N, CA, C, O and CB atoms as a CASP TS submission, in Angstrom:
PFRMAT TS
TARGET T0000
AUTHOR 0000-0000-0000
METHOD Language model
MODEL 1
PARENT N/A
ATOM      1  N   MET     1     -12.367 -19.598 -12.036  1.00  0.00           N
ATOM      2  CA  MET     1     -11.862 -21.162 -12.653  1.00  0.00           C
ATOM      3  C   MET     1     -10.964 -21.671 -11.866  1.00  0.00           C
ATOM      4  O   MET     1     -11.178 -22.869 -11.678  1.00  0.00           O
ATOM      5  CB  MET     1     -11.161 -21.220 -14.096  1.00  0.00           C
ATOM      6  N   ARG     2      -9.968 -21.234 -11.277  1.00  0.00           N
ATOM      7  CA  ARG     2      -9.062 -22.030 -10.511  1.00  0.00           C
ATOM      8  C   ARG     2      -9.466 -22.827  -9.488  1.00  0.00           C
ATOM      9  O   ARG     2      -8.975 -23.951  -9.386  1.00  0.00           O
ATOM     10  CB  ARG     2      -8.209 -21.329 -10.021  1.00  0.00           C
ATOM     11  N   ARG     3     -10.496 -22.335  -8.503  1.00  0.00           N
ATOM     12  CA  ARG     3     -11.223 -23.148  -7.812  1.00  0.00           C
ATOM     13  C   ARG     3     -12.054 -24.200  -8.308  1.00  0.00           C
ATOM     14  O   ARG     3     -12.140 -25.244  -7.661  1.00  0.00           O
ATOM     15  CB  ARG     3     -11.845 -22.497  -7.202  1.00  0.00           C
ATOM     16  N   TYR     4     -12.700 -24.041  -9.425  1.00  0.00           N
ATOM     17  CA  TYR     4     -13.318 -25.366 -10.204  1.00  0.00           C
ATOM     18  C   TYR     4     -12.424 -26.252 -10.176  1.00  0.00           C
ATOM     19  O   TYR     4     -12.541 -27.268  -9.491  1.00  0.00           O
ATOM     20  CB  TYR     4     -13.729 -25.244 -11.672  1.00  0.00           C
ATOM     21  N   VAL     5     -11.186 -25.943 -11.070  1.00  0.00           N
ATOM     22  CA  VAL     5      -9.936 -26.973 -11.323  1.00  0.00           C
ATOM     23  C   VAL     5      -9.670 -27.383 -10.137  1.00  0.00           C
ATOM     24  O   VAL     5      -9.954 -28.574 -10.003  1.00  0.00           O
ATOM     25  CB  VAL     5      -8.597 -26.434 -11.970  1.00  0.00           C
ATOM     26  N   ALA     6      -9.122 -26.759  -8.954  1.00  0.00           N
ATOM     27  CA  ALA     6      -8.973 -27.232  -7.604  1.00  0.00           C
ATOM     28  C   ALA     6      -9.942 -28.177  -6.799  1.00  0.00           C
ATOM     29  O   ALA     6      -9.656 -29.049  -5.978  1.00  0.00           O
ATOM     30  CB  ALA     6      -8.888 -26.157  -6.923  1.00  0.00           C
ATOM     31  N   MET     7     -10.936 -27.839  -7.177  1.00  0.00           N
ATOM     32  CA  MET     7     -11.982 -28.505  -6.226  1.00  0.00           C
ATOM     33  C   MET     7     -12.785 -29.830  -7.093  1.00  0.00           C
ATOM     34  O   MET     7     -13.055 -30.929  -6.609  1.00  0.00           O
ATOM     35  CB  MET     7     -13.213 -27.194  -5.714  1.00  0.00           C
ATOM     36  N   GLU     8     -13.068 -29.360  -8.516  1.00  0.00           N
ATOM     37  CA  GLU     8     -13.934 -30.672  -9.158  1.00  0.00           C
ATOM     38  C   GLU     8     -13.097 -31.337 -10.063  1.00  0.00           C
ATOM     39  O   GLU     8     -13.454 -32.476 -10.366  1.00  0.00           O
ATOM     40  CB  GLU     8     -15.321 -30.288 -10.008  1.00  0.00           C
ATOM     41  N   GLU     9     -11.912 -30.837 -10.646  1.00  0.00           N
ATOM     42  CA  GLU     9     -11.112 -31.555 -11.620  1.00  0.00           C
ATOM     43  C   GLU     9      -9.856 -32.108 -11.034  1.00  0.00           C
ATOM     44  O   GLU     9      -9.187 -32.643 -11.919  1.00  0.00           O
ATOM     45  CB  GLU     9     -10.777 -30.678 -12.758  1.00  0.00           C
ATOM     46  N   SER    10      -9.348 -32.163  -9.960  1.00  0.00           N
ATOM     47  CA  SER    10      -8.206 -32.345  -9.570  1.00  0.00           C
ATOM     48  C   SER    10      -8.022 -33.773  -9.061  1.00  0.00           C
ATOM     49  O   SER    10      -6.899 -34.245  -8.887  1.00  0.00           O
ATOM     50  CB  SER    10      -7.928 -31.378  -8.693  1.00  0.00           C
ATOM     51  N   GLY    11      -9.169 -34.464  -8.822  1.00  0.00           N
ATOM     52  CA  GLY    11      -9.040 -35.546  -7.945  1.00  0.00           C
ATOM     53  C   GLY    11      -8.717 -35.880  -6.673  1.00  0.00           C
ATOM     54  O   GLY    11      -8.602 -36.996  -6.167  1.00  0.00           O
ATOM     55  N   SER    12      -8.545 -34.510  -6.084  1.00  0.00           N
ATOM     56  CA  SER    12      -7.915 -34.366  -4.700  1.00  0.00           C
ATOM     57  C   SER    12      -8.645 -35.247  -3.816  1.00  0.00           C
ATOM     58  O   SER    12      -9.634 -35.850  -4.234  1.00  0.00           O
ATOM     59  CB  SER    12      -7.946 -32.894  -4.130  1.00  0.00           C
ATOM     60  N   PRO    13      -8.196 -35.379  -2.513  1.00  0.00           N
ATOM     61  CA  PRO    13      -9.228 -36.000  -1.334  1.00  0.00           C
ATOM     62  C   PRO    13     -10.368 -34.909  -1.092  1.00  0.00           C
ATOM     63  O   PRO    13     -10.175 -33.698  -0.984  1.00  0.00           O
ATOM     64  CB  PRO    13      -8.361 -36.305   0.274  1.00  0.00           C
ATOM     65  N   ALA    14     -11.592 -35.572  -1.029  1.00  0.00           N
ATOM     66  CA  ALA    14     -12.712 -34.818  -0.473  1.00  0.00           C
ATOM     67  C   ALA    14     -12.146 -33.761   0.816  1.00  0.00           C
ATOM     68  O   ALA    14     -12.426 -32.563   0.801  1.00  0.00           O
ATOM     69  CB  ALA    14     -13.878 -35.985   0.086  1.00  0.00           C
ATOM     70  N   SER    15     -11.263 -34.430   1.985  1.00  0.00           N
ATOM     71  CA  SER    15     -11.076 -33.550   3.003  1.00  0.00           C
ATOM     72  C   SER    15     -10.048 -32.239   2.451  1.00  0.00           C
ATOM     73  O   SER    15      -9.994 -31.247   3.177  1.00  0.00           O
ATOM     74  CB  SER    15     -10.464 -34.430   4.264  1.00  0.00           C
ATOM     75  N   TRP    16      -9.423 -32.252   1.451  1.00  0.00           N
ATOM     76  CA  TRP    16      -8.910 -31.034   0.870  1.00  0.00           C
ATOM     77  C   TRP    16      -9.847 -30.186   0.181  1.00  0.00           C
ATOM     78  O   TRP    16      -9.641 -28.973   0.216  1.00  0.00           O
ATOM     79  CB  TRP    16      -7.910 -31.323  -0.005  1.00  0.00           C
ATOM     80  N   ASN    17     -10.797 -30.614  -0.411  1.00  0.00           N
ATOM     81  CA  ASN    17     -11.948 -29.614  -0.616  1.00  0.00           C
ATOM     82  C   ASN    17     -12.508 -28.868   0.080  1.00  0.00           C
ATOM     83  O   ASN    17     -12.743 -27.683  -0.157  1.00  0.00           O
ATOM     84  CB  ASN    17     -12.794 -29.983  -0.935  1.00  0.00           C
ATOM     85  N   SER    18     -12.937 -29.810   1.526  1.00  0.00           N
ATOM     86  CA  SER    18     -13.369 -28.776   2.539  1.00  0.00           C
ATOM     87  C   SER    18     -12.562 -28.240   2.977  1.00  0.00           C
ATOM     88  O   SER    18     -13.055 -27.278   3.565  1.00  0.00           O
ATOM     89  CB  SER    18     -13.999 -29.065   3.498  1.00  0.00           C
ATOM     90  N   MET    19     -11.156 -28.249   3.116  1.00  0.00           N
ATOM     91  CA  MET    19     -10.466 -27.439   3.732  1.00  0.00           C
ATOM     92  C   MET    19     -10.185 -26.275   2.795  1.00  0.00           C
ATOM     93  O   MET    19      -9.798 -25.246   3.350  1.00  0.00           O
ATOM     94  CB  MET    19      -9.366 -28.085   4.254  1.00  0.00           C
ATOM     95  N   PHE    20     -10.329 -26.251   1.277  1.00  0.00           N
ATOM     96  CA  PHE    20     -10.513 -25.074   0.644  1.00  0.00           C
ATOM     97  C   PHE    20     -11.811 -24.218   0.679  1.00  0.00           C
ATOM     98  O   PHE    20     -11.918 -23.017   0.431  1.00  0.00           O
ATOM     99  CB  PHE    20     -10.255 -25.351  -0.534  1.00  0.00           C
ATOM    100  N   GLN    21     -12.749 -25.085   1.034  1.00  0.00           N
ATOM    101  CA  GLN    21     -14.168 -24.095   0.909  1.00  0.00           C
ATOM    102  C   GLN    21     -13.993 -23.401   2.386  1.00  0.00           C
ATOM    103  O   GLN    21     -14.570 -22.317   2.462  1.00  0.00           O
ATOM    104  CB  GLN    21     -15.972 -25.115   0.715  1.00  0.00           C
ATOM    105  N   ASN    22     -13.329 -23.805   3.536  1.00  0.00           N
ATOM    106  CA  ASN    22     -13.271 -23.145   4.594  1.00  0.00           C
ATOM    107  C   ASN    22     -12.059 -21.899   4.838  1.00  0.00           C
ATOM    108  O   ASN    22     -12.079 -20.976   5.653  1.00  0.00           O
ATOM    109  CB  ASN    22     -13.219 -24.182   5.487  1.00  0.00           C
ATOM    110  N   MET    23     -11.155 -22.204   3.951  1.00  0.00           N
ATOM    111  CA  MET    23     -10.300 -21.303   3.496  1.00  0.00           C
ATOM    112  C   MET    23     -11.152 -20.001   3.170  1.00  0.00           C
ATOM    113  O   MET    23     -11.166 -18.974   3.849  1.00  0.00           O
ATOM    114  CB  MET    23      -9.528 -21.884   2.317  1.00  0.00           C
ATOM    115  N   GLU    24     -11.885 -20.253   1.958  1.00  0.00           N
ATOM    116  CA  GLU    24     -12.383 -19.495   1.345  1.00  0.00           C
ATOM    117  C   GLU    24     -14.094 -18.380   2.424  1.00  0.00           C
ATOM    118  O   GLU    24     -14.470 -17.213   2.319  1.00  0.00           O
ATOM    119  CB  GLU    24     -12.615 -20.593  -0.019  1.00  0.00           C
ATOM    120  N   THR    25     -14.566 -19.476   3.244  1.00  0.00           N
ATOM    121  CA  THR    25     -15.590 -18.633   4.163  1.00  0.00           C
ATOM    122  C   THR    25     -14.802 -18.473   5.445  1.00  0.00           C
ATOM    123  O   THR    25     -15.373 -17.781   6.288  1.00  0.00           O
ATOM    124  CB  THR    25     -17.141 -19.428   4.474  1.00  0.00           C
ATOM    125  N   SER    26     -13.726 -18.913   5.750  1.00  0.00           N
ATOM    126  CA  SER    26     -13.539 -18.395   7.358  1.00  0.00           C
ATOM    127  C   SER    26     -12.032 -17.922   7.215  1.00  0.00           C
ATOM    128  O   SER    26     -11.538 -17.455   8.241  1.00  0.00           O
ATOM    129  CB  SER    26     -13.760 -19.783   8.753  1.00  0.00           C
ATOM    130  N   PHE    27     -11.208 -17.979   6.047  1.00  0.00           N
ATOM    131  CA  PHE    27      -9.985 -17.679   6.133  1.00  0.00           C
ATOM    132  C   PHE    27      -9.053 -18.221   6.976  1.00  0.00           C
ATOM    133  O   PHE    27      -8.037 -17.691   7.426  1.00  0.00           O
ATOM    134  CB  PHE    27      -9.970 -16.663   6.275  1.00  0.00           C
ATOM    135  N   SER    28      -9.675 -19.806   7.226  1.00  0.00           N
ATOM    136  CA  SER    28      -8.791 -20.744   7.964  1.00  0.00           C
ATOM    137  C   SER    28      -9.121 -22.047   7.454  1.00  0.00           C
ATOM    138  O   SER    28     -10.211 -22.267   6.925  1.00  0.00           O
ATOM    139  CB  SER    28      -8.949 -20.694   9.511  1.00  0.00           C
ATOM    140  N   PRO    29      -8.072 -23.072   7.615  1.00  0.00           N
ATOM    141  CA  PRO    29      -8.561 -24.205   7.146  1.00  0.00           C
ATOM    142  C   PRO    29      -9.773 -25.250   8.028  1.00  0.00           C
ATOM    143  O   PRO    29     -10.579 -26.079   7.607  1.00  0.00           O
ATOM    144  CB  PRO    29      -7.317 -24.866   6.905  1.00  0.00           C
ATOM    145  N   TRP    30      -9.509 -24.847   9.161  1.00  0.00           N
ATOM    146  CA  TRP    30     -10.703 -25.417  10.231  1.00  0.00           C
ATOM    147  C   TRP    30     -11.957 -24.715  10.233  1.00  0.00           C
ATOM    148  O   TRP    30     -11.940 -23.502  10.020  1.00  0.00           O
ATOM    149  CB  TRP    30     -10.266 -25.341  11.742  1.00  0.00           C
ATOM    150  N   LYS    31     -13.041 -25.310  10.444  1.00  0.00           N
ATOM    151  CA  LYS    31     -14.295 -25.003  10.326  1.00  0.00           C
ATOM    152  C   LYS    31     -15.122 -24.107  11.212  1.00  0.00           C
ATOM    153  O   LYS    31     -16.314 -24.219  11.496  1.00  0.00           O
ATOM    154  CB  LYS    31     -14.780 -26.019  10.288  1.00  0.00           C
ATOM    155  N   PHE    32     -14.335 -23.285  11.555  1.00  0.00           N
ATOM    156  CA  PHE    32     -14.758 -22.182  13.138  1.00  0.00           C
ATOM    157  C   PHE    32     -14.903 -20.666  12.265  1.00  0.00           C
ATOM    158  O   PHE    32     -14.507 -20.457  11.118  1.00  0.00           O
ATOM    159  CB  PHE    32     -12.961 -22.026  14.790  1.00  0.00           C
ATOM    160  N   ALA    33     -15.414 -19.953  12.945  1.00  0.00           N
ATOM    161  CA  ALA    33     -15.518 -18.443  12.539  1.00  0.00           C
ATOM    162  C   ALA    33     -14.147 -17.780  13.285  1.00  0.00           C
ATOM    163  O   ALA    33     -13.593 -18.026  14.357  1.00  0.00           O
ATOM    164  CB  ALA    33     -17.132 -17.665  13.152  1.00  0.00           C
ATOM    165  N   PRO    34     -13.916 -16.964  12.361  1.00  0.00           N
ATOM    166  CA  PRO    34     -12.508 -15.985  12.634  1.00  0.00           C
ATOM    167  C   PRO    34     -12.406 -15.746  14.149  1.00  0.00           C
ATOM    168  O   PRO    34     -11.360 -15.978  14.755  1.00  0.00           O
ATOM    169  CB  PRO    34     -12.588 -14.332  11.831  1.00  0.00           C
ATOM    170  N   THR    35     -13.469 -15.297  14.726  1.00  0.00           N
ATOM    171  CA  THR    35     -13.873 -14.876  16.084  1.00  0.00           C
ATOM    172  C   THR    35     -13.528 -15.647  17.261  1.00  0.00           C
ATOM    173  O   THR    35     -13.253 -15.299  18.410  1.00  0.00           O
ATOM    174  CB  THR    35     -15.188 -14.769  16.123  1.00  0.00           C
ATOM    175  N   ASP    36     -13.622 -16.954  16.613  1.00  0.00           N
ATOM    176  CA  ASP    36     -13.588 -18.105  17.555  1.00  0.00           C
ATOM    177  C   ASP    36     -11.958 -18.563  17.826  1.00  0.00           C
ATOM    178  O   ASP    36     -11.630 -19.143  18.862  1.00  0.00           O
ATOM    179  CB  ASP    36     -14.519 -19.401  16.858  1.00  0.00           C
ATOM    180  N   ARG    37     -11.101 -18.257  16.868  1.00  0.00           N
ATOM    181  CA  ARG    37      -9.740 -18.679  16.341  1.00  0.00           C
ATOM    182  C   ARG    37      -8.909 -18.822  18.035  1.00  0.00           C
ATOM    183  O   ARG    37      -7.927 -19.563  18.091  1.00  0.00           O
ATOM    184  CB  ARG    37      -8.955 -17.243  15.035  1.00  0.00           C
ATOM    185  N   PHE    38      -9.223 -18.318  18.929  1.00  0.00           N
ATOM    186  CA  PHE    38      -8.287 -18.093  19.934  1.00  0.00           C
ATOM    187  C   PHE    38      -8.835 -18.379  21.172  1.00  0.00           C
ATOM    188  O   PHE    38      -8.463 -17.858  22.223  1.00  0.00           O
ATOM    189  CB  PHE    38      -7.789 -16.814  19.920  1.00  0.00           C
ATOM    190  N   ASN    39     -10.072 -19.537  21.014  1.00  0.00           N
ATOM    191  CA  ASN    39     -10.535 -20.056  22.343  1.00  0.00           C
ATOM    192  C   ASN    39      -9.934 -21.214  23.016  1.00  0.00           C
ATOM    193  O   ASN    39     -10.250 -21.689  24.106  1.00  0.00           O
ATOM    194  CB  ASN    39     -11.816 -20.372  22.240  1.00  0.00           C
ATOM    195  N   TRP    40      -8.960 -21.620  22.150  1.00  0.00           N
ATOM    196  CA  TRP    40      -8.580 -22.713  22.947  1.00  0.00           C
ATOM    197  C   TRP    40      -7.452 -22.015  23.961  1.00  0.00           C
ATOM    198  O   TRP    40      -7.163 -22.451  25.076  1.00  0.00           O
ATOM    199  CB  TRP    40      -8.004 -24.010  21.979  1.00  0.00           C
ATOM    200  N   ALA    41      -6.938 -20.951  23.387  1.00  0.00           N
ATOM    201  CA  ALA    41      -5.761 -20.729  24.265  1.00  0.00           C
ATOM    202  C   ALA    41      -6.355 -19.872  25.497  1.00  0.00           C
ATOM    203  O   ALA    41      -5.628 -19.645  26.464  1.00  0.00           O
ATOM    204  CB  ALA    41      -4.493 -19.918  23.432  1.00  0.00           C
ATOM    205  N   GLN    42      -7.903 -19.318  25.449  1.00  0.00           N
ATOM    206  CA  GLN    42      -8.340 -18.847  26.761  1.00  0.00           C
ATOM    207  C   GLN    42      -8.722 -19.896  28.215  1.00  0.00           C
ATOM    208  O   GLN    42      -8.768 -19.694  29.428  1.00  0.00           O
ATOM    209  CB  GLN    42      -9.582 -18.090  26.348  1.00  0.00           C
ATOM    210  N   GLU    43      -8.989 -21.271  27.168  1.00  0.00           N
ATOM    211  CA  GLU    43      -8.760 -22.607  28.212  1.00  0.00           C
ATOM    212  C   GLU    43      -7.490 -23.237  28.807  1.00  0.00           C
ATOM    213  O   GLU    43      -7.543 -23.956  29.805  1.00  0.00           O
ATOM    214  CB  GLU    43      -9.237 -23.718  27.577  1.00  0.00           C
ATOM    215  N   LEU    44      -6.243 -22.918  28.105  1.00  0.00           N
ATOM    216  CA  LEU    44      -5.128 -23.201  28.737  1.00  0.00           C
ATOM    217  C   LEU    44      -4.723 -22.020  29.836  1.00  0.00           C
ATOM    218  O   LEU    44      -4.117 -22.286  30.874  1.00  0.00           O
ATOM    219  CB  LEU    44      -4.096 -23.436  27.668  1.00  0.00           C
ATOM    220  N   LYS    45      -5.155 -20.630  29.450  1.00  0.00           N
ATOM    221  CA  LYS    45      -5.202 -19.789  30.489  1.00  0.00           C
ATOM    222  C   LYS    45      -5.643 -20.082  31.608  1.00  0.00           C
ATOM    223  O   LYS    45      -4.961 -20.015  32.631  1.00  0.00           O
ATOM    224  CB  LYS    45      -5.715 -18.917  30.250  1.00  0.00           C
ATOM    225  N   GLU    46      -6.781 -20.426  31.571  1.00  0.00           N
ATOM    226  CA  GLU    46      -7.896 -20.887  32.617  1.00  0.00           C
ATOM    227  C   GLU    46      -7.265 -22.264  33.730  1.00  0.00           C
ATOM    228  O   GLU    46      -7.246 -22.349  34.958  1.00  0.00           O
ATOM    229  CB  GLU    46      -9.411 -21.513  31.545  1.00  0.00           C
ATOM    230  N   LYS    47      -6.884 -23.039  32.838  1.00  0.00           N
ATOM    231  CA  LYS    47      -6.264 -24.263  33.692  1.00  0.00           C
ATOM    232  C   LYS    47      -5.104 -23.922  34.431  1.00  0.00           C
ATOM    233  O   LYS    47      -4.997 -24.283  35.604  1.00  0.00           O
ATOM    234  CB  LYS    47      -5.842 -25.452  32.827  1.00  0.00           C
ATOM    235  N   SER    48      -4.020 -23.109  33.725  1.00  0.00           N
ATOM    236  CA  SER    48      -2.948 -22.608  34.444  1.00  0.00           C
ATOM    237  C   SER    48      -3.253 -21.824  35.365  1.00  0.00           C
ATOM    238  O   SER    48      -2.454 -21.959  36.292  1.00  0.00           O
ATOM    239  CB  SER    48      -2.115 -22.046  33.776  1.00  0.00           C
ATOM    240  N   LYS    49      -4.007 -21.076  35.565  1.00  0.00           N
ATOM    241  CA  LYS    49      -4.626 -20.262  37.018  1.00  0.00           C
ATOM    242  C   LYS    49      -4.753 -21.097  37.959  1.00  0.00           C
ATOM    243  O   LYS    49      -4.331 -20.880  39.095  1.00  0.00           O
ATOM    244  CB  LYS    49      -6.062 -19.580  36.973  1.00  0.00           C
ATOM    245  N   ALA    50      -5.577 -22.557  37.470  1.00  0.00           N
ATOM    246  CA  ALA    50      -6.074 -23.342  38.440  1.00  0.00           C
ATOM    247  C   ALA    50      -5.079 -24.292  39.167  1.00  0.00           C
ATOM    248  O   ALA    50      -5.235 -24.963  40.187  1.00  0.00           O
ATOM    249  CB  ALA    50      -7.099 -24.047  37.866  1.00  0.00           C
ATOM    250  N   GLU    51      -3.874 -24.129  38.232  1.00  0.00           N
ATOM    251  CA  GLU    51      -2.701 -24.976  39.107  1.00  0.00           C
ATOM    252  C   GLU    51      -2.106 -23.934  39.589  1.00  0.00           C
ATOM    253  O   GLU    51      -1.133 -24.067  40.331  1.00  0.00           O
ATOM    254  CB  GLU    51      -1.586 -25.993  38.339  1.00  0.00           C
TER
END
């Protein structure tokens, strides 16, 4: 019921609704799998090794 009220009746921006939906499915506000959460850190590690 709370989800329905927050997503359908609140009049909140569409970006909030997609954030809520992402939090329900992947447990984060971003739309990627939990296993991919730290991929950005790997890229930084590789860049720092190259320098």
